[in-house]
N, C-alpha and C positions, 0 to 999 in steps of 0.2 A: 547587651546589644550584640547582634551578630556581626562578626568581623570577616570570617572566611567560611564559605559554603562549599562542601564537596557534593557534587551531583552524582548519585549512585546509578548512573545511566549513561547513555551514549547518544550520538547522532543528533537529530533535530531537537529533541526535548532538552538535551544537555545545553545545546547552543541557545535555546530559548530562555532557559533559566539564567545562563551566564549573562545574557543581554540585560535582564532586569538588575542583576547583581551589579553589573558595571554602572548602570544608571544610578544605583543607590550607594556607590562607593564601597561595595563589598567584594573582597577578593574571592577568586574561584579556583577550585581544584577539580580536575577531571580524573576519571579512572579509564583505563583502556586495555583491551585484549591485544594480543599480538596482531590480530587481523586489523585492528584499528590504530596501529601505532602512529600513523600519519593522518588520522581522520580529522575532519574540521573541528570537532569538539575538543580534540587534544590541542590543536593549533590555537584555538581561541581562549583556552584556559590560562590562568596565571601560573598554574603548576599542574603536573599530571603524574599519576602513579600507575605503573604497569601491573596488570593482573595476568600472570603467565597462562598461556593457552589461547585457544580461539573459540571453542564451543561455549555457549552461554553457561552450561553446567560447570565449566571450569573457571569461569570469570565473573560475569555480571550477576550470576545467581549464587555466588559464594559470598554470603553476608559477612563471614568472618574476615575474608580478605579485604572487603570494602571498609569495614570498621578499622582494620589495621592501617589501611591507606589514609583514612581521615586523620587518625592520630599521628601518623608519620608526617603528614603534610601540614600539621598544625591547624586543621580545620576545627571550628567549634560548632558547626551545624551540618546536617545532612539533608539534602532534598532528594527524594526517591524518583522523581519524574513520573513516568507511567510505564506499565509493563514490568518485567523482571521482578524485583523485590518490593515494588511499590505498595502491594497489598499483603505483605507478609508481616504478621504481628510479631513473630519471633525476631525478625530483623529489626523492627522498630524498637523492641525491648533491648536488643543488643546495642543499638545506637545509644539509647538513654543510659543503659548500664555502664557504658564506656565514658559517661560524663559529657556526651555530645547532645546538642539540641536536635530533636526530631521535627522536621518541617512537614507535619502531617497530623492526622487524627490520632487520638490515644490508641495504644495497642489493643485495649479492650474493645474499642469501637470497631477497629479493623477486624478483630477476631469475630465480632458479632455480625458484621455486614459484608466483609470481603468474601467470606464463604457464602455462596448463594444458597446453599442448603440451610445453613444456620439463619441467614436473613429471612428466609421464608418461614422458618419455625417461629422466629421472634414476631413476625408480622401476622402470624396465625394462618398461613397459607398451607393447606394440606399437600404433602408430597404425593406424587404418583406412585402407587404400589406396583405390584407385578403387572407387567405390560401384557395386554392381550390384543387380539386383532381389532377389537372394538375401540382400542385407544389410539390406533394409528391415524394419521402420522404423529410421531413423537420426535422430540429434539433431545439428543444426547449433548450434554453441556459440561464444560469444566467447572468445578466448584470454585476454583480460584482464577484470578486473572480475567482477561477479556480479549478484545481485538479479533474475535472470531476464531481463535485458536482453541482446539479441543471441542469443536462443535460439529455435529453431524445430524442431518435429517434422516429419519428412518421411516420408510414407507412399507417395508416388508419385514414381518416378524423374524424370518429366517436370517436376516442380515444384522439383527440387533447385536448379537454377541461380538461379531467382527467389528462393528462400528464402535462399540463400547471399548474394545481393546485399542483400536486405532486412535480414538479420541483421548484415551488415557495416556497413551504414549506421547501424543502431540502436546498435551497439557503438561506432562512431566518435563518435556524438553523446553517448553517456553516459560514455565512458572516454577519448576521444581516441585510440583504437586500434581500427582496423577489422579486425584479424586474427581470422578465424574458422576452425574446424576441424570435422570430422565424426567422430562416434563412434557405436557401436551404442546403440540406445535400449532400455533395459530397461523393459518395461511393468509398471506398478503395483508398483514396489518401495517399500520404506520408506526415507525420507531420514533417515539417522542420522549424527550428527557428534560429534566428540570435541573438547572445548575444551582447548587446550594453553597453558601459560605457562612460558617458559624464561628463565633468567637467563644472564649472561655467564660464570658459574662452573661450568657443566655440569649444573645442576639442571633437570630437566624434570618439570613437573607435568602429569598428565592429570586434568583436573577433570571427570570423568564424561562422560556422553553427553547429547545432546538429540535428540528426535524432531521433525522439521520436515516431516512428510509432507503435511500439509494445505496445498496450494499452488494458486494460480491463475496461469496464464501463467508457470509456473516460478518464481514469487515466493511466499515463505512467508506464511501467513495466521495460523496458530496453531502455537505451538511449546511444547514442554514438556521438563522435565528432572526425573529421568532418563528416557531412552527406555524405555517400559514393555515388559516381557515378553521381553527378550533373554536367551538362554541364557548361562550363565557362561563357557563356552568361547568363544563369539562375542565377548563383552565383552573377554576377555583378548586375543583377536586384534586387535580394534579398537584397544585401548590400545597394544599392541606395535607395530602397523604405524604408528600415528600418531606415537609417540615416535621410531621409526626414521626416519620422513620428516623430522622436525624435526632430528634429530642429523645426518642426511646432508648438510644444508646449513648447519650451524652456526647454527641458528635462535636468535634472542633476542627476547623479547617475547611478546605474545599472538597466537595463531593458532588456526585451526580446520581440522581434516581432515575432509572430507565423504565419505560412502560411500552407496551405494545397496544396501540389503540385500534380497535376493530369493532364495527357495528355500534359506534357511539360509546363503547366501554373501554376503560383503561385497565389493562392487565399488568400487574407488577412483574418486572423482569428481574431487576437487581439494583443494588446500590454500589456504585464504584467509589471506593474510599481513597480517591486520588484525583489529580488533575486529569482531565480528558484530553485526548488528541485534538478534539474539535473546540477546545476552550476559546480560541481566538474569535469566533463569531460572537460569543457572548461579550467578550472584551470590547469588540467594536461597537456593539449595540448599546452597551452601558457606559462606555468611556472609562473603563477601569483596567488595571493591570492585575490579573488574578494572582500572578506569582508574587508581586509586591505585597498584595493583601495576605497571601499565605505567610510570607515572612513576618509581616506585622502581627498577625494573629499568633504565630509561634513565639514571638517576643512578648506576648501577653497584652498587646494593645486591644482596646475595645473598638468594635465597629460602630459607626453611626447608627442610630435607631432604625433608619430606613435606607435602602439602597438608592443609588442615583436613578433618575427616570430614564427609561429606554428611549432610543431615537433611531429611526430608520430601520434598515434591513442589511444583514450581512450574510454572505455565502462563502463557503470554503470548498475548494476542490483539492483532492489529494493526487499528486503526480506519483505514479508507481512505475518502476522498471518491470513491466510485465506485458504480456501479449494477450489482450482480451479475446482475440479471435482464436487462440489456441488454448482454450481452457484456463485463461489467466496465468499462463506459465511464467514464472519469474525469469528475469533476464539479468545477465551479468556482463561486465566489460568496463570500459573506461568511459566516464562522462566527459567527453572531450570539451564540450562547451555548454554552459548553462547560464542563460541571461533572461531575466524577467523584466518587462518594461517598468519604468518608474511610475509611481502613483498607486501601486498596490502593495499589500503586505505579503512578504514571503518568509515563511519559517522553514528552514532547511538544515540538514546536516551535511550537505555536499557543496562543493565548488567546482568550477571548471578544472578538469584534469584529474579528479578523484576517481579511484576504482570503485566499482559496485561489486561486492563479493557475495558469497553464497551463505554466509553464516547468519545474517540478520534480515529483518523485515525489508521488503523491496520498496518502501516508500522513500521517494527522493525529496519531496518538498510538499508544503501546503501553500496554495495561493489563495489569499483572502481579500475580499473586497467589501466595502461598505458604501451604501448609497441611501438616499431618502426613501426609496421604494424598492420592492422586490424586483419589479420590472427593470428598474435602472441598475440594480445590482447584477442581475443576470446579464445585461448587455455589457456592463463594465468587466465582468469576469470573462465572458467569451472573448471580448476584445483583447484582454491581457493574455489569455491562453493562445490565441491565434498568433500573437507576436512574440511569444516566448521562444527563445532559441534553445533547442534541446538536441545536441549532437552526441550520439552514443547509442546505447542499446535501445531496443523497442520499448516504448512507453505507452501509457493509456491516454496520452494527451488528445488524440483524435476521438477517442470514446467520450472523454469529458465534454468536448465541444459538441458532439452529436447529442449527448444527454441534455445539455443545457438548452439545445434548440428543439428537442422533441416536445411536441404539444402536450403530452401527458405531464411532463415536468414543468415546462415553461408556463403553462396555464394552471398548474397545480391540480389538474383534473384527476390524476390517478397516482398520487404519491403513496407508494407502499413498497414493502420489501420484495415484492415480486416483479419490480420494474425491469430488472435485467433479465430475469427468466423469460419474460414476455417479448422483450424488444432487442435482445442481444444480436441476432443475425442482422437486423436492420441497422443497428448502431455500429456494427463492425464492418459494414460494407466498405470497400475501398473508397477513399476520398476522391472526389472529382478533381480532374486536372492532372492525374498522375502521368498521362502520356506526354504532356508538355513539360512537366518536371523532368522526365526522362530525356527529352530533347535538350533541355538546358544542361543536364548532367553530361550528355554526350559531347555537346559543343564546348563546354568548359574543359573537358578532358582533351579534346582536339586542340584547343587554344593553348593548352599547357605543354603540347608536344607529346601527349600520351596517345593520341589517335594515330592511325597509320599514316595520315598525310602530314603529321607534325605541324599543322597550322599553316602550311604554305601551299601555293598553287603550283600545279605542274602543267607544263605545256602539252604533255601527253595525257590525254584523258584516261582516267582509271575508272574502275568500277566503284560503285558507292561504298563508302565506309559504313559498316554496320556495328552497332553496339546495342546490347540488350540489358535491360534493367527489370528484373522480375518478369512480368508478362508483356512488357513494353519493348518492342523492337524499333530502333531508330535508324534511319538511313539518311545519309547526308553526303555532300561532296563540296570541295572548295570552289570558290569562284575566282575570276580573274582579278577582282579588286581586293583580294585578301580576306573576303568574308566566306560565308557558307550558304549553301542551298540545301534545304531539308526536303527530301523526296518522300519520306514516310515518317510520321503521319502527314497526310496532305493538309494544305491550308495554313501552313506555318511560314511566316516570313521572319528571317533573322535580322533584327535591328542592330544588335551589338553582341559580341561574344568575347569574354575574357576568361582566364582561369577561375576567377572568383565570382563573376557576375555575368548574367546573360539576360538580354532583353528580346522578347519574342512578340510578334504581332499575330493574333489569332482572331479572325472575324472582325477586324477593324479595331481591336482593343490591344494596346501594348501592355505587356505584363513583365514585371521585373522578377528575376530569380537570383537569389544569392546561393552560391554553390560551394560546398566544402566536402572534400573526399577524405576518407580514412580507410585506406586499403580498398576493399571491395564495397564498403558501405559509403553511400553518397547521400548527403542531405541537400536537397534542391528545393528551394521555395517552400519550405515547410513539409516536404515529403521526404520520407526515409526510403531510399532505394538500395537494392543490392545488385551489383553488376554481375551478370552471368558470364562465365568463361566461354570462350569460343569453342573449346573442346572439353569433353568430360574427363576429369582426372580419374585414372583407373582406381586410385585409392578410394574414390567415392562410390564405387560400384559395390553393392551388397547383394547377397543372395536373397531370393524372395522369402518373405516371412521374417525378415530381420526386425527386431525390436530395438530401437535406438533410444538412448536417454534424451527426453525432450528438453532437459535443462541440466545444468551442473548441480550436483548434490551428493548426498550420502545414501547408500542403500541401508535402510533400517530394518527391513524384514523381507524374507522370502516366504511364499506360501508354504504352510506346513507340509512336509513330505515331498515337495516338488523335486523331481529329478528328471534328467535327460531320459527320453523314451516314453514319458507319460503322455497320455491323451489329454488334451485340454479342449475346452469349449469356448466359443466366441463370447467375449465379455468376462471371462473368468479372471479374477485378480491373480497375478503371478508374483508381483513384488511391489514394494513400497519405497519410494525415494523421499528424502526430506531435503527441502531447499528453502532457505529463508524462513525457517521456523514453521513451515507448513508441510504436511504429508501429502504426497501425490501417488496415486495408485496407478500402476502400469498393468494393463489388461491384455489378454490374448485378443488379437485383432480378428481371429477367425478360429473355427474348430480345426484341430489338426494334431500333430505330434510335436512335442518339444524336442528338438534335435540338438540344441545347444543352450547352455545356461552359464553365463559369465558373471552373474551377480552373486555377491555374498554379503551378509550383514557387515556393516562397517566400511565397505569399500567406497572410496571416493570416485565419482565418475564425472567426466566432462560431457557437455552437450554433444550428442551424436555418438557417444560410446555405445558399442554393441553390448546389449544386456542379455538377449536370448534370441533364439530362432524358433519360430513355429511354422512347420511346413504343412501345407495343404492349400490354403488360400493365400495368394500373394499379399504382402504388406511391406511397406518400405519404411515405416516410421512407427515408433512406439505410440500407442494411444494411451492417454491418461484420463482418468475419471476423477474429477474433483467433486468434493461434497457441494451440494447445491446451496 
């Protein structure tokens, strides 16, 4: 019987496993890097062991250190979570060789299926040989791991070698394994997967389907169960092929078989020999705890002959600290306040006040809802996200809301992996009402004494106070009764203004704004605003053609032979940054001459750091090109 579990992971999945362990009366042990010393998963564990360093390669990818930590803390079992070493057969063997119980499939099954190249061989799928123009587009893919890391779409043969090298570097950083392969790329298919759970006694449960088609950079954003609108014959095929794959390798534990469905056909992608990030939607539909079942199976218990019957519909939305309008650029900073309304499930590795660093995935939380129908689940999730308090860096919350309301998704008319490629400009358009949120922010600042009038009325009439937030300029003046009159934008009547809350009447409708300021960043009624200074700081002036770091991260590569004085062409890759386990390419904004180069491999840079200067056509900010 398991008494103490060490989770060989961090963040949200570690907290998720700990929750089930607490419910079952099992003690928990966390491991943590120096960057995670005060992380939520460390605070929630019964015990924690330090892994010296910050980079994954020094910490969470060091299987030897993790096994030592488990033995030192007195754990008798290890749960791998997802990512990192979760699909590493050598790590699984090291755990069992140390006399610990491995909460996962047998190492031989991991070896067979966790490598996508070997899995295809076992299932009789021919690999793509030498790539020619006729094969394009193709997908470069990491043989190990998942989560979109180490993946690149290649549409031009000339770029294949560079993409292979970049994908390999990214895969090695994320999984400790740089093996990549090439397969045909199916345009705009649906990403559909089958959740499996197998015991050591021959029982295989197929716990329905999930649709995970809404993705950016090959990483899932919104997932749901069951996958809507699939024909019965196709469902039967998916279940049969998934169960056959598991049985072919003697699979035990939780696993997922992924397919790309296009033109009525299901193309095998891979089998993930671990728990998936999106497992909560299956739990909600089937009324099970997959982590508890993983533990039971690891202890040797048999599953019932048949799984529970499904009920209703579940949807999960992933909240990321990233800016979808700027190429999904990861964001860092302090998560000042994070609150989700009651009545929905939240799986997270963050709490109010926690820092968001550069070393790991930018996912903040998963918000999960369950309802009798898909329509009801959509409405429930949108309602929860609208009322979620997120004070801190830029997030994808507005994108999630726009996605849920888009007719292609809401009606299920065009669920496929090209959703964001087609609709991103529309989905990232500024949210309505920003000008009134700016008015509320300005009046809250004035009420707190931060405005020039200090909240009081003067007998001597002064010119209007002006405050600017982004593109919104607000003009107002105090009134004799201690209130405020807004002169721009027009048509706004101030009902009440305090430092934390403002009520405005616009076109006969009174709206309430809760306002919180953190330096120049102001959160006002669900809008995140940035106050613009009255005068430009000389330190912010840059010469034309300056390439600035679009995010904090590490310079991992500079283009071969690149040196000051070189001629460069518009769109030419100059250097690569790694942030939150993803590589980001910085390109020349225009054709010209490289007059300065301040980047070198291994250098840590902050957002806005000067990387290089290309002189000819003016450019004030580094452009980055993300893999589609």
